[in-house]
DRENTORKOL-3810 file (N, C-alpha, C; in nm, 4 decimals):
REM DRENTORKOL-3810
@n.u->17.1072; n.v->5.3464; n.w->15.5798; ca.u->17.0760; ca.v->5.4682; ca.w->15.5106; c.u->17.1028; c.v->5.4619; c.w->15.3581
@n.u->17.0131; n.v->5.5093; n.w->15.2792; ca.u->17.0309; ca.v->5.5083; ca.w->15.1361; c.u->17.1229; c.v->5.6190; c.w->15.0854
@n.u->17.1931; n.v->5.5915; n.w->14.9770; ca.u->17.2874; ca.v->5.6836; ca.w->14.9188; c.u->17.2336; c.v->5.8184; c.w->14.8932
@n.u->17.1055; n.v->5.8248; n.w->14.8466; ca.u->17.0425; ca.v->5.9525; ca.w->14.8157; c.u->16.9818; c.v->6.0320; c.w->14.9250
@n.u->16.9898; n.v->5.9801; n.w->15.0525; ca.u->16.9404; ca.v->6.0566; ca.w->15.1674; c.u->17.0402; c.v->6.1582; c.w->15.2085
@n.u->16.9957; n.v->6.2722; n.w->15.2577; ca.u->17.0719; ca.v->6.3808; ca.w->15.3031; c.u->17.0970; c.v->6.3523; c.w->15.4643
@n.u->17.2162; n.v->6.3888; n.w->15.5070; ca.u->17.2475; ca.v->6.3783; ca.w->15.6467; c.u->17.2601; c.v->6.5235; c.w->15.7007
@n.u->17.1945; n.v->6.5602; n.w->15.8072; ca.u->17.2072; ca.v->6.6872; ca.w->15.8620; c.u->17.2767; c.v->6.6760; c.w->15.9968
@n.u->17.3651; n.v->6.7692; n.w->16.0233; ca.u->17.4367; ca.v->6.7698; ca.w->16.1475; c.u->17.4083; c.v->6.8870; c.w->16.2217
@n.u->17.3834; n.v->6.8694; n.w->16.3525; ca.u->17.3537; ca.v->6.9951; ca.w->16.4398; c.u->17.4749; c.v->7.0213; c.w->16.5161
@n.u->17.5252; n.v->7.1369; n.w->16.5055; ca.u->17.6386; ca.v->7.1794; ca.w->16.5755; c.u->17.5985; c.v->7.2472; c.w->16.7095
@n.u->17.6446; n.v->7.1982; n.w->16.8230; ca.u->17.6141; ca.v->7.2518; ca.w->16.9523; c.u->17.7381; c.v->7.2963; c.w->17.0180
@n.u->17.7307; n.v->7.4008; n.w->17.1061; ca.u->17.8340; ca.v->7.4400; ca.w->17.1850; c.u->17.8608; c.v->7.3359; c.w->17.2963
@n.u->17.9586; n.v->7.3414; n.w->17.3676; ca.u->17.9805; ca.v->7.2371; ca.w->17.4725; c.u->17.8682; c.v->7.2566; c.w->17.5817
@n.u->17.8400; n.v->7.3813; n.w->17.6123; ca.u->17.7327; ca.v->7.4106; ca.w->17.7211; c.u->17.6002; c.v->7.3576; c.w->17.6672
@n.u->17.5635; n.v->7.3789; n.w->17.5410; ca.u->17.4397; ca.v->7.3276; ca.w->17.4891; c.u->17.4418; c.v->7.1707; c.w->17.4798
@n.u->17.5474; n.v->7.1124; n.w->17.4561; ca.u->17.5601; ca.v->6.9709; ca.w->17.4496; c.u->17.5390; c.v->6.9074; c.w->17.5839
@n.u->17.6067; n.v->6.9658; n.w->17.6931; ca.u->17.5875; ca.v->6.9250; ca.w->17.8277; c.u->17.4456; c.v->6.9392; c.w->17.8705
@n.u->17.3802; n.v->7.0384; n.w->17.8291; ca.u->17.2425; ca.v->7.0637; ca.w->17.8719; c.u->17.1489; c.v->6.9580; c.w->17.8075
@n.u->17.1746; n.v->6.9211; n.w->17.6802; ca.u->17.1000; ca.v->6.8209; ca.w->17.6197; c.u->17.1279; c.v->6.6774; c.w->17.6811
@n.u->17.2516; n.v->6.6584; n.w->17.7122; ca.u->17.2924; ca.v->6.5313; ca.w->17.7812; c.u->17.2183; c.v->6.5157; c.w->17.9141
@n.u->17.2200; n.v->6.6233; n.w->17.9904; ca.u->17.1536; ca.v->6.6174; ca.w->18.1199; c.u->16.9968; c.v->6.5982; c.w->18.1054
@n.u->16.9367; n.v->6.6556; n.w->18.0144; ca.u->16.8016; ca.v->6.6370; ca.w->17.9807; c.u->16.7723; c.v->6.4905; c.w->17.9436
@n.u->16.8678; n.v->6.4368; n.w->17.8656; ca.u->16.8551; ca.v->6.2947; ca.w->17.8138; c.u->16.8634; c.v->6.2045; c.w->17.9319
@n.u->16.9630; n.v->6.2256; n.w->18.0190; ca.u->16.9741; ca.v->6.1401; ca.w->18.1451; c.u->16.8565; c.v->6.1367; c.w->18.2273
@n.u->16.7970; n.v->6.2607; n.w->18.2617; ca.u->16.6759; ca.v->6.2714; ca.w->18.3374; c.u->16.5589; c.v->6.2011; c.w->18.2714
@n.u->16.5457; n.v->6.2061; n.w->18.1343; ca.u->16.4441; ca.v->6.1445; ca.w->18.0662; c.u->16.4603; c.v->5.9982; c.w->18.0758
@n.u->16.5867; n.v->5.9385; n.w->18.0581; ca.u->16.6099; ca.v->5.7963; ca.w->18.0783; c.u->16.5679; c.v->5.7536; c.w->18.2173
@n.u->16.5984; n.v->5.8272; n.w->18.3237; ca.u->16.5637; ca.v->5.7908; ca.w->18.4574; c.u->16.4127; c.v->5.7719; c.w->18.4670
@n.u->16.3453; n.v->5.8728; n.w->18.4094; ca.u->16.1935; ca.v->5.8712; ca.w->18.4169; c.u->16.1401; c.v->5.7527; c.w->18.3391
@n.u->16.1914; n.v->5.7177; n.w->18.2272; ca.u->16.1419; ca.v->5.6078; ca.w->18.1408; c.u->16.1788; c.v->5.4708; c.w->18.2124
@n.u->16.2990; n.v->5.4624; n.w->18.2673; ca.u->16.3466; ca.v->5.3376; ca.w->18.3313; c.u->16.2573; c.v->5.2923; c.w->18.4522
@n.u->16.1837; n.v->5.3995; n.w->18.5102; ca.u->16.0999; ca.v->5.3586; ca.w->18.6285; c.u->15.9691; c.v->5.3023; c.w->18.5730
@n.u->15.9348; n.v->5.3159; n.w->18.4442; ca.u->15.8122; ca.v->5.2630; ca.w->18.3899; c.u->15.8328; c.v->5.1294; c.w->18.3304
@n.u->15.7131; n.v->5.0489; n.w->18.3288; ca.u->15.7097; ca.v->4.9255; ca.w->18.2650; c.u->15.6998; c.v->4.9470; c.w->18.1099
@n.u->15.7251; n.v->4.8469; n.w->18.0253; ca.u->15.7085; ca.v->4.8652; ca.w->17.8801; c.u->15.5736; c.v->4.9167; c.w->17.8380
@n.u->15.4743; n.v->4.8637; n.w->17.9032; ca.u->15.3349; ca.v->4.9128; ca.w->17.8703; c.u->15.3106; c.v->5.0585; c.w->17.9157
@n.u->15.3704; n.v->5.0923; n.w->18.0310; ca.u->15.3559; ca.v->5.2366; ca.w->18.0765; c.u->15.4278; c.v->5.3261; c.w->17.9725
@n.u->15.5458; n.v->5.2863; n.w->17.9335; ca.u->15.6282; ca.v->5.3636; ca.w->17.8328; c.u->15.5537; c.v->5.3836; c.w->17.7093
@n.u->15.4904; n.v->5.2673; n.w->17.6587; ca.u->15.4131; ca.v->5.2795; ca.w->17.5357; c.u->15.2988; c.v->5.3744; c.w->17.5422
@n.u->15.2279; n.v->5.3705; n.w->17.6568; ca.u->15.1122; ca.v->5.4547; ca.w->17.6852; c.u->15.1633; c.v->5.5949; c.w->17.6973
@n.u->15.2743; n.v->5.6105; n.w->17.7721; ca.u->15.3288; ca.v->5.7588; ca.w->17.7912; c.u->15.3595; c.v->5.8160; c.w->17.6525
@n.u->15.4218; n.v->5.7401; n.w->17.5603; ca.u->15.4523; ca.v->5.7993; ca.w->17.4214; c.u->15.3262; c.v->5.8235; c.w->17.3454
@n.u->15.2226; n.v->5.7332; n.w->17.3561; ca.u->15.1048; ca.v->5.7467; ca.w->17.2861; c.u->15.0298; c.v->5.8769; c.w->17.3302
@n.u->15.0273; n.v->5.9010; n.w->17.4645; ca.u->14.9636; ca.v->6.0116; ca.w->17.5197; c.u->15.0354; c.v->6.1486; c.w->17.4885
@n.u->15.1696; n.v->6.1384; n.w->17.4991; ca.u->15.2376; ca.v->6.2616; ca.w->17.4881; c.u->15.3031; c.v->6.2944; c.w->17.3586
@n.u->15.3421; n.v->6.1981; n.w->17.2814; ca.u->15.4241; ca.v->6.2349; ca.w->17.1541; c.u->15.3638; c.v->6.1723; c.w->17.0318
@n.u->15.3026; n.v->6.0677; n.w->17.0320; ca.u->15.2681; ca.v->5.9973; ca.w->16.9151; c.u->15.1212; c.v->5.9794; c.w->16.8902
@n.u->15.0428; n.v->6.0884; n.w->16.9186; ca.u->14.9033; ca.v->6.0782; ca.w->16.8930; c.u->14.8929; c.v->6.0799; c.w->16.7395
@n.u->14.8763; n.v->5.9590; n.w->16.6910; ca.u->14.8738; ca.v->5.9468; ca.w->16.5402; c.u->14.7821; c.v->6.0313; c.w->16.4626
@n.u->14.6605; n.v->6.0648; n.w->16.5302; ca.u->14.5698; ca.v->6.1592; ca.w->16.4647; c.u->14.6266; c.v->6.2905; c.w->16.4405
@n.u->14.7018; n.v->6.3422; n.w->16.5408; ca.u->14.7669; ca.v->6.4775; ca.w->16.5203; c.u->14.8706; c.v->6.4696; c.w->16.4113
@n.u->14.9322; n.v->6.3549; n.w->16.3798; ca.u->15.0348; ca.v->6.3414; ca.w->16.2793; c.u->14.9866; c.v->6.3215; c.w->16.1402
@n.u->14.8496; n.v->6.2896; n.w->16.1229; ca.u->14.7869; ca.v->6.2738; ca.w->16.0067; c.u->14.7543; c.v->6.4030; c.w->15.9444
@n.u->14.7835; n.v->6.4416; n.w->15.8200; ca.u->14.7452; ca.v->6.5645; ca.w->15.7712; c.u->14.7370; c.v->6.5588; c.w->15.6119
@n.u->14.6817; n.v->6.6691; n.w->15.5680; ca.u->14.6835; ca.v->6.6858; ca.w->15.4130; c.u->14.7527; c.v->6.8268; c.w->15.3835
@n.u->14.8298; n.v->6.8219; n.w->15.2835; ca.u->14.8979; ca.v->6.9472; ca.w->15.2347; c.u->14.8906; c.v->6.9553; c.w->15.0877
@n.u->14.8594; n.v->7.0776; n.w->15.0450; ca.u->14.8485; ca.v->7.0967; ca.w->14.8960; c.u->14.9839; c.v->7.1619; c.w->14.8522
@n.u->15.0566; n.v->7.1085; n.w->14.7582; ca.u->15.1756; ca.v->7.1600; ca.w->14.6957; c.u->15.1590; c.v->7.1647; c.w->14.5446
@n.u->15.1685; n.v->7.2885; n.w->14.4897; ca.u->15.1491; ca.v->7.3039; ca.w->14.3452; c.u->15.0365; c.v->7.2438; c.w->14.2906
@n.u->14.9156; n.v->7.2520; n.w->14.3573; ca.u->14.7920; ca.v->7.1989; ca.w->14.3060; c.u->14.7678; c.v->7.0581; c.w->14.3296
@n.u->14.8649; n.v->6.9847; n.w->14.3875; ca.u->14.8554; ca.v->6.8474; ca.w->14.4181; c.u->14.8334; c.v->6.8328; c.w->14.5735
@n.u->14.7308; n.v->6.7488; n.w->14.6125; ca.u->14.7083; ca.v->6.7412; ca.w->14.7556; c.u->14.7689; c.v->6.6123; c.w->14.8021
@n.u->14.8561; n.v->6.6201; n.w->14.8988; ca.u->14.9260; ca.v->6.5117; ca.w->14.9566; c.u->14.8644; c.v->6.4724; c.w->15.0950
@n.u->14.8186; n.v->6.3441; n.w->15.1104; ca.u->14.7584; ca.v->6.3006; ca.w->15.2338; c.u->14.8659; c.v->6.2217; c.w->15.3117
@n.u->14.9044; n.v->6.2573; n.w->15.4288; ca.u->15.0069; ca.v->6.1835; ca.w->15.5135; c.u->14.9326; c.v->6.1108; c.w->15.6275
@n.u->14.9505; n.v->5.9778; n.w->15.6384; ca.u->14.9063; ca.v->5.9035; ca.w->15.7444; c.u->15.0278; c.v->5.8344; c.w->15.8168
@n.u->15.0218; n.v->5.8282; n.w->15.9403; ca.u->15.1314; ca.v->5.7695; ca.w->16.0145; c.u->15.0896; c.v->5.6440; c.w->16.0826
@n.u->15.1820; n.v->5.5622; n.w->16.1049; ca.u->15.1611; ca.v->5.4301; ca.w->16.1831; c.u->15.3011; c.v->5.4022; c.w->16.2498
@n.u->15.2838; n.v->5.3250; n.w->16.3619; ca.u->15.4025; ca.v->5.2901; ca.w->16.4392; c.u->15.4105; c.v->5.1424; c.w->16.4615
@n.u->15.5300; n.v->5.0900; n.w->16.4464; ca.u->15.5565; ca.v->4.9503; ca.w->16.4592; c.u->15.5991; c.v->4.9202; c.w->16.6059
@n.u->15.5083; n.v->4.8608; n.w->16.6843; ca.u->15.5395; ca.v->4.8312; ca.w->16.8222; c.u->15.6501; c.v->4.7194; c.w->16.8341
@n.u->15.6805; n.v->4.6545; n.w->16.7262; ca.u->15.7808; ca.v->4.5506; ca.w->16.7276; c.u->15.9094; c.v->4.6046; c.w->16.6742
@n.u->15.9240; n.v->4.7329; n.w->16.6442; ca.u->16.0426; ca.v->4.7887; ca.w->16.5893; c.u->16.1685; c.v->4.7662; c.w->16.6807
@n.u->16.2817; n.v->4.7474; n.w->16.6223; ca.u->16.4084; ca.v->4.7158; ca.w->16.7032; c.u->16.4596; c.v->4.8458; c.w->16.7651
@n.u->16.4228; n.v->4.9602; n.w->16.7153; ca.u->16.4738; ca.v->5.0966; ca.w->16.7608; c.u->16.3558; c.v->5.1853; c.w->16.7922
@n.u->16.3488; n.v->5.2443; n.w->16.9123; ca.u->16.2442; ca.v->5.3342; ca.w->16.9395; c.u->16.2791; c.v->5.4745; c.w->16.8818
@n.u->16.1789; n.v->5.5575; n.w->16.8641; ca.u->16.1956; ca.v->5.6878; ca.w->16.8142; c.u->16.2902; c.v->5.7686; c.w->16.9056
@n.u->16.2895; n.v->5.7457; n.w->17.0388; ca.u->16.3676; ca.v->5.8189; ca.w->17.1259; c.u->16.5163; c.v->5.7739; c.w->17.1125
@n.u->16.5426; n.v->5.6382; n.w->17.0995; ca.u->16.6702; ca.v->5.5947; ca.w->17.0763; c.u->16.7221; c.v->5.6498; c.w->16.9378
@n.u->16.6379; n.v->5.6543; n.w->16.8464; ca.u->16.6882; ca.v->5.7021; ca.w->16.7133; c.u->16.7241; c.v->5.8528; c.w->16.7259
@n.u->16.6469; n.v->5.9285; n.w->16.7954; ca.u->16.6772; ca.v->6.0708; ca.w->16.8185; c.u->16.8070; c.v->6.0807; c.w->16.8848
@n.u->16.8308; n.v->6.0064; n.w->16.9933; ca.u->16.9566; ca.v->6.0106; ca.w->17.0751; c.u->17.0750; c.v->5.9730; c.w->16.9871
@n.u->17.0564; n.v->5.8710; n.w->16.8988; ca.u->17.1640; ca.v->5.8264; ca.w->16.8228; c.u->17.1941; c.v->5.9289; c.w->16.7170
@n.u->17.0946; n.v->5.9919; n.w->16.6559; ca.u->17.1226; ca.v->6.0873; ca.w->16.5515; c.u->17.1850; c.v->6.2253; c.w->16.6134
@n.u->17.1611; n.v->6.2500; n.w->16.7402; ca.u->17.2134; ca.v->6.3710; ca.w->16.7982; c.u->17.3386; c.v->6.3517; c.w->16.8855
@n.u->17.3791; n.v->6.2259; n.w->16.8856; ca.u->17.5008; ca.v->6.1894; ca.w->16.9634; c.u->17.6243; c.v->6.2772; c.w->16.9129
@n.u->17.7012; n.v->6.3261; n.w->17.0131; ca.u->17.8216; ca.v->6.3957; ca.w->16.9702; c.u->17.9231; c.v->6.3079; c.w->16.9209
@n.u->17.9881; n.v->6.3224; n.w->16.8052; ca.u->18.0863; ca.v->6.2318; ca.w->16.7599; c.u->18.2321; c.v->6.2871; c.w->16.7882
END
């Protein structure tokens, strides 16, 4: 992480944290039953429809065009990144 990046921390009650942990465990169980190809297709179909993530936004008279792409060879999945960032310390 770069020095100029902000870090946001989500504060959860113990009950909220346990709920999220249980959701995470169930999700892992579901994903573990799938092959790598099935998981990739599952994420493509349900979460990472790139066309839905591409958009244009005008800010102060300037139009910004955002296009997304995903690296299938990445060392960390978006799900693992999410779990790492929300892990209770």
